[in-house]
FIVOLO-73804 format. One line per field, with one value per residue (C-alpha): x, y, z; residue number from 1; residue in three letters. Coordinates in steps of 0.2 Angstrom, whole numbers. Example, Ala and Ser with C-alpha at 12.3 -4.5 7.8 and 13.67 -1.06 7.14 Angstrom:
residues 2
X	c(62/68)
Y	c(-22/-5)
Z	c(39/36)
i	c(1/2)
aa	c(ALA/SER)
END
This chain:
residues 491
X	c(-2/7/5/6/15/7/11/-4/-19/-21/-5/-14/-30/-19/-12/-26/-28/-12/-6/6/19/22/21/36/44/53/49/39/35/32/24/11/22/36/28/26/44/51/64/50/39/55/53/37/39/56/44/30/45/51/33/38/56/60/70/63/47/36/36/42/62/55/52/36/27/30/21/3/3/8/-9/-3/2/21/25/26/34/41/27/35/47/44/33/15/10/16/6/-9/-9/-5/-19/-31/-32/-26/-31/-32/-17/-4/12/17/0/6/20/12/-3/8/20/8/-2/15/18/-1/2/17/8/-7/6/12/-2/-11/0/11/-1/5/24/35/48/52/36/45/52/34/24/40/38/17/16/29/18/1/10/14/-2/-11/2/-1/-19/-18/-8/-20/-38/-29/-24/-39/-55/-64/-54/-49/-47/-38/-34/-31/-14/-18/-25/-46/-56/-66/-51/-55/-72/-68/-79/-73/-73/-77/-65/-74/-72/-52/-52/-57/-45/-30/-36/-38/-21/-11/-18/-10/4/8/6/16/30/46/51/67/67/76/85/82/71/57/45/43/30/31/29/13/7/12/4/-12/-13/-12/-24/-36/-32/-36/-53/-60/-58/-64/-72/-77/-78/-76/-73/-71/-57/-48/-45/-40/-29/-22/-21/-12/0/2/7/22/28/29/37/48/66/59/55/72/62/69/68/86/92/96/82/97/106/89/91/112/108/124/123/136/121/107/95/91/83/68/64/48/49/59/61/79/89/106/115/123/105/99/84/85/94/84/80/71/86/97/94/74/74/88/88/93/108/115/111/95/79/68/54/47/51/46/28/31/21/22/41/37/27/38/45/65/75/83/72/71/88/90/73/77/91/90/108/110/128/139/156/162/148/130/114/100/84/76/86/86/77/62/62/57/66/72/69/89/81/85/100/114/130/143/131/131/125/115/99/104/111/109/99/81/65/58/39/38/45/45/40/28/19/21/10/-3/-4/-5/-19/-29/-30/-35/-51/-55/-61/-57/-46/-26/-18/-1/6/0/8/24/22/18/35/48/45/43/55/69/62/61/74/84/73/58/42/35/17/9/-12/-11/-11/-29/-30/-45/-43/-48/-35/-23/-27/-25/-9/-2/-8/2/15/17/14/32/39/36/36/40/37/21/12/4/-7/-15/-19/-26/-40/-45/-48/-55/-44/-39/-49/-42/-24/-23/-35/-18/-6/5/-1/16/13/3/-15/-31/-36/-54/-62/-58/-70/-70/-70/-53/-47/-46/-38/-44/-39/-25/-33/-21/-34/-50/-48/-49/-61/-77/-82/-68/-73)
Y	c(0/17/30/50/63/79/93/105/96/100/88/74/75/76/61/53/58/56/41/48/53/72/70/77/63/68/56/46/28/12/-4/-10/-15/0/10/-7/1/13/17/20/31/42/43/49/61/68/70/80/90/94/99/117/120/116/133/138/126/128/130/142/143/151/169/169/162/182/189/182/194/211/216/219/238/232/227/231/231/238/249/243/232/213/213/211/197/203/220/209/205/222/231/216/209/194/183/165/163/173/164/169/160/143/144/140/131/117/115/113/100/91/90/85/72/65/69/58/44/42/46/32/19/19/10/-4/0/-13/-3/6/10/26/33/27/37/53/51/50/65/76/70/77/93/96/93/103/115/115/115/131/140/136/141/157/162/154/150/136/121/106/94/77/66/50/46/36/42/37/46/54/68/73/81/83/99/112/112/125/135/125/111/112/121/105/94/106/106/87/86/97/88/73/79/88/70/60/72/74/88/89/92/76/91/112/108/97/100/96/96/114/118/108/119/136/134/125/142/155/141/147/164/164/154/165/179/181/171/160/171/159/171/155/149/167/156/141/151/159/143/135/148/150/131/134/148/141/125/135/127/114/114/124/141/159/177/183/199/208/210/212/196/187/193/189/179/168/153/143/144/132/136/151/151/160/147/137/128/131/125/122/128/120/125/107/99/98/114/114/133/147/161/172/181/192/196/196/210/222/236/235/249/232/220/216/210/224/212/219/233/244/252/272/275/259/265/281/276/263/270/275/262/245/235/249/250/231/231/242/247/264/266/258/251/237/247/265/275/275/285/287/277/295/294/277/269/266/278/267/258/239/226/222/206/195/203/188/192/202/208/191/195/178/170/154/152/139/149/142/151/152/151/154/165/162/181/175/164/179/189/178/173/193/196/181/183/203/196/182/179/190/203/203/198/203/190/196/213/203/195/209/220/209/209/227/234/225/235/251/261/257/266/266/266/247/245/241/237/253/262/262/252/242/225/232/244/232/220/235/237/219/219/235/228/213/222/231/216/204/217/207/190/183/190/208/202/188/200/211/198/189/206/212/228/226/239/251/247/254/267/274/271/284/292/286/268/257/259/244/246/246/245/234/219/204/195/201/194/176/173/163/145/142/140/126/117/125/122/103/101/115/109/120/135)
Z	c(1/-3/8/0/4/0/-9/-4/-5/-25/-27/-18/-28/-45/-40/-39/-60/-63/-57/-45/-58/-50/-34/-23/-16/-2/14/3/10/0/7/19/33/33/46/57/59/71/59/45/58/59/42/40/55/45/30/42/47/28/25/40/31/13/7/-9/-10/6/24/34/29/13/14/5/21/28/15/21/37/28/31/49/53/55/41/23/5/-10/-20/-36/-41/-44/-27/-33/-28/-9/-11/-13/5/11/1/5/-13/-12/-27/-30/-41/-30/-31/-12/-4/-9/3/21/13/3/16/30/22/16/36/40/28/35/54/47/44/59/70/60/60/81/88/78/75/84/94/110/117/125/110/98/110/109/88/87/100/88/75/84/85/70/63/77/73/54/55/66/53/40/48/53/36/26/38/32/24/19/36/31/45/33/28/12/-5/-8/-21/-8/-6/-25/-17/-1/9/18/37/48/59/75/67/62/81/89/82/85/105/105/94/106/122/115/112/129/135/125/122/135/147/135/116/107/98/97/80/88/102/120/133/134/119/117/131/126/107/115/127/109/102/118/116/97/100/113/98/81/73/85/99/115/128/141/132/141/158/150/140/156/166/152/149/168/169/157/166/183/174/162/168/167/148/146/142/149/147/138/149/132/116/105/111/105/88/88/72/73/64/77/89/87/99/111/128/122/108/114/97/79/63/58/46/39/23/22/16/-1/2/20/20/29/16/29/33/24/5/10/22/17/7/-12/-5/1/-9/-2/-12/-2/2/17/30/44/43/44/58/68/68/71/89/93/111/111/121/118/109/95/95/90/83/67/53/51/40/28/18/23/20/28/18/25/21/34/30/23/9/3/-13/-3/11/23/38/38/52/60/68/51/48/51/61/52/42/27/12/8/5/15/31/45/57/65/61/80/78/96/110/129/131/120/133/145/136/132/153/156/141/145/164/161/148/158/176/188/179/181/196/202/190/176/180/182/167/156/166/162/144/145/154/146/129/138/145/164/177/169/180/178/177/195/200/209/193/190/173/170/166/145/147/156/140/127/134/133/116/112/120/111/95/99/107/92/78/59/68/61/78/74/60/72/85/74/67/83/90/76/72/55/48/61/61/43/45/56/40/36/17/13/15/3/6/4/-12/-4/11/21/27/39/23/19/36/28/11/-3/-6/-20/-36/-39/-26/-30/-49/-46/-33/-34/-18/-11/-18)
i	c(1/2/3/4/5/6/7/8/9/10/11/12/13/14/15/16/17/18/19/20/21/22/23/24/25/26/27/28/29/30/31/32/33/34/35/36/37/38/39/40/41/42/43/44/45/46/47/48/49/50/51/52/53/54/55/56/57/58/59/60/61/62/63/64/65/66/67/68/69/70/71/72/73/74/75/76/77/78/79/80/81/82/83/84/85/86/87/88/89/90/91/92/93/94/95/96/97/98/99/100/101/102/103/104/105/106/107/108/109/110/111/112/113/114/115/116/117/118/119/120/121/122/123/124/125/126/127/128/129/130/131/132/133/134/135/136/137/138/139/140/141/142/143/144/145/146/147/148/149/150/151/152/153/154/155/156/157/158/159/160/161/162/163/164/165/166/167/168/169/170/171/172/173/174/175/176/177/178/179/180/181/182/183/184/185/186/187/188/189/190/191/192/193/194/195/196/197/198/199/200/201/202/203/204/205/206/207/208/209/210/211/212/213/214/215/216/217/218/219/220/221/222/223/224/225/226/227/228/229/230/231/232/233/234/235/236/237/238/239/240/241/242/243/244/245/246/247/248/249/250/251/252/253/254/255/256/257/258/259/260/261/262/263/264/265/266/267/268/269/270/271/272/273/274/275/276/277/278/279/280/281/282/283/284/285/286/287/288/289/290/291/292/293/294/295/296/297/298/299/300/301/302/303/304/305/306/307/308/309/310/311/312/313/314/315/316/317/318/319/320/321/322/323/324/325/326/327/328/329/330/331/332/333/334/335/336/337/338/339/340/341/342/343/344/345/346/347/348/349/350/351/352/353/354/355/356/357/358/359/360/361/362/363/364/365/366/367/368/369/370/371/372/373/374/375/376/377/378/379/380/381/382/383/384/385/386/387/388/389/390/391/392/393/394/395/396/397/398/399/400/401/402/403/404/405/406/407/408/409/410/411/412/413/414/415/416/417/418/419/420/421/422/423/424/425/426/427/428/429/430/431/432/433/434/435/436/437/438/439/440/441/442/443/444/445/446/447/448/449/450/451/452/453/454/455/456/457/458/459/460/461/462/463/464/465/466/467/468/469/470/471/472/473/474/475/476/477/478/479/480/481/482/483/484/485/486/487/488/489/490/491)
aa	c(MET/LYS/LYS/LEU/ALA/LEU/PHE/GLY/LEU/ALA/ALA/LEU/LEU/MET/ALA/GLY/CYS/LYS/GLY/TYR/LEU/GLU/GLU/ASP/THR/THR/GLY/LEU/LEU/TYR/GLY/GLY/ASN/VAL/LEU/SER/THR/GLN/ASP/GLY/LEU/GLU/SER/ALA/LEU/THR/GLY/ALA/TYR/ARG/GLY/LEU/GLY/THR/GLN/TRP/THR/TYR/GLY/PHE/LEU/HIS/PRO/SER/ALA/ASN/ALA/ALA/VAL/LEU/GLY/ALA/ASP/ASP/VAL/THR/THR/HIS/PRO/ALA/SER/ASN/LYS/ALA/ASP/TRP/ARG/GLU/PHE/ASP/GLN/PHE/ASN/VAL/SER/THR/THR/ASN/GLN/ARG/SER/GLY/ALA/VAL/TYR/ASN/GLY/CYS/TYR/LYS/ALA/ILE/GLN/GLY/ALA/ASN/ASN/VAL/ILE/ASN/ASN/TYR/ALA/LYS/THR/VAL/GLY/THR/LYS/ALA/THR/ILE/ASP/ILE/ILE/ALA/GLY/GLU/ALA/TYR/PHE/ILE/ARG/GLY/PHE/SER/TYR/TYR/TRP/LEU/THR/ARG/PHE/TYR/GLY/SER/ILE/PRO/LEU/VAL/THR/ALA/GLY/GLU/TYR/SER/ALA/ASP/LEU/LEU/THR/ILE/LYS/LYS/SER/THR/PRO/ALA/GLU/VAL/TYR/ALA/LEU/ILE/VAL/GLU/ASP/LEU/LYS/LYS/ALA/GLU/THR/MET/LEU/PRO/ASN/THR/ARG/ARG/ASP/PRO/GLY/ARG/PRO/ASN/ALA/GLY/SER/ALA/LYS/ALA/PHE/LEU/ALA/ASP/VAL/TYR/LEU/THR/MET/ALA/GLY/TRP/PRO/LEU/LYS/GLN/THR/ALA/ASN/TYR/ASP/LEU/ALA/ALA/ALA/LYS/ALA/LYS/GLU/VAL/ILE/ASP/ASN/ARG/SER/THR/TYR/GLY/PHE/SER/LEU/MET/SER/SER/PHE/ALA/ALA/VAL/PHE/ASP/ASN/ASP/PRO/ALA/VAL/ALA/SER/ILE/PRO/GLU/SER/VAL/PHE/GLN/ILE/ASN/GLY/PHE/THR/GLY/GLY/SER/GLY/THR/ALA/ASN/ALA/THR/TYR/GLY/ASN/THR/THR/MET/PRO/GLY/GLU/GLU/GLY/GLY/TRP/ASP/ASP/MET/PHE/ALA/GLU/LEU/ASN/PHE/PHE/LYS/ASN/PHE/PRO/ALA/GLY/PRO/ARG/LYS/ASP/ALA/THR/PHE/ARG/THR/GLN/PHE/GLY/LEU/GLY/ALA/THR/THR/ILE/PRO/TRP/GLU/GLN/SER/LEU/THR/LYS/HIS/PRO/TYR/TYR/LYS/LYS/TRP/TYR/ILE/LYS/GLY/ASN/ILE/VAL/THR/SER/SER/ILE/SER/LEU/PRO/THR/VAL/MET/MET/ARG/TYR/PRO/HIS/VAL/LEU/THR/ILE/TYR/ALA/GLU/ALA/LYS/ALA/ARG/GLY/THR/GLY/GLY/PRO/ASP/GLN/ALA/ALA/TYR/ASP/ALA/LEU/ASN/GLN/VAL/ARG/SER/ARG/GLY/LEU/PRO/THR/GLY/THR/LYS/ILE/LEU/ALA/PRO/GLY/ASP/GLY/LEU/THR/ALA/ALA/GLN/PHE/ALA/ASP/ALA/VAL/VAL/GLN/GLU/ARG/ALA/TRP/GLU/PHE/ALA/CYS/GLU/ARG/THR/ARG/TRP/PHE/ASP/LEU/VAL/ARG/LEU/GLU/LYS/VAL/GLU/GLU/ALA/ASN/ALA/ALA/LYS/SER/ALA/ASP/ASP/LEU/GLN/PRO/ILE/LYS/ALA/ILE/THR/LYS/ALA/ASN/TYR/TRP/PHE/PRO/LEU/PRO/TYR/THR/ASP/THR/SER/ILE/ASN/PRO/ASN/LEU/ASN)
END
């Protein structure tokens, strides 16, 4: 029996029509007994990880993975050049044929395919049970993680749990966000019980990773579109579990914000990494292309794919975090120019420069998908919006993040300041905007809080503007034409 390797859902469907002649064979498994062995199970899991990170094909090591969050107010792109697909996201005019949309869509479905093969077969695999359970736990995490990204970008999506091809996939219908989130929660709950406290290596999740993402999922479910506000309490409780056991999971807040983005290829992982996708220049398609060229200005040999929005930069609080976040002088030699004199007339994000200012699109650096301070802000916001409002622990969590980013001596926030629960929650969301600028976070906050319109109304006139009035329909993107053209049920 053949196990299919999804290259996006479309490839699976087309494979049914073309006899599998054109499918991606990375991690492909043949033979009915392959997944009955522990090595075979590991191979299927490797295929799942490749879906999350294949440099120029799909996943989060591909620069295109950043394009879908340009509708937020922290990041924009070039107004001309070859950035038409990037501009579609920034201007809320995304087409079904957008070439940047497929990076996350195809990558996540390939990861899901590999995870399904593991999940559907691990119970009958022969080997060391403890190791097999960890493999399965990683698969549950990958599947939940992948569906989380897919439903936040696309809303109603195909929900595939089978690892083998069947004719039913040719006419599969979309599942609602509520149905997708139910599986995400189920998967992450299984992952948190099956994963060890210590990661097998830096590019894999541990129990703390699963709990942290589950907390984030609960926070999102409490907002748009589900608006299941009871989940705020669940988000706070799960985030607090991670915070209280951070040393067990190997998570910590680094003392220097600049050190977080030292971006030294010799460093495999930083203490703030909750989950990361590794990049290696030594493999085939395994290097990371989200650093270097893609976020550098043309004056430095960059591609001008993405850079800071003007008002976001101007409103950003002064301090060590702002200094480490933005690059405002361009030039790799003795001569530099201020950003105001550059071709795009925008600051760029220093966060994605490689140590030594190396100009390349292939580097051995990880893409960190969640940092520990994100967990701190989940707790602070969820506690504020949940039962009882913010407690001292919520203030402490916010102050840890806030104090590191601001000048020494800045007054910390305290319950006695008189903030209402809603005002405190808003302060947390704004703090997260500064802390995670250009880290694929701001867009999701604006969507779940239904503030996309408000944020874009505050854009500088010198930034790209929405082509037409933004509506809730723009909160999600159309499924790629490669799928909808094959299966009308996906329209």
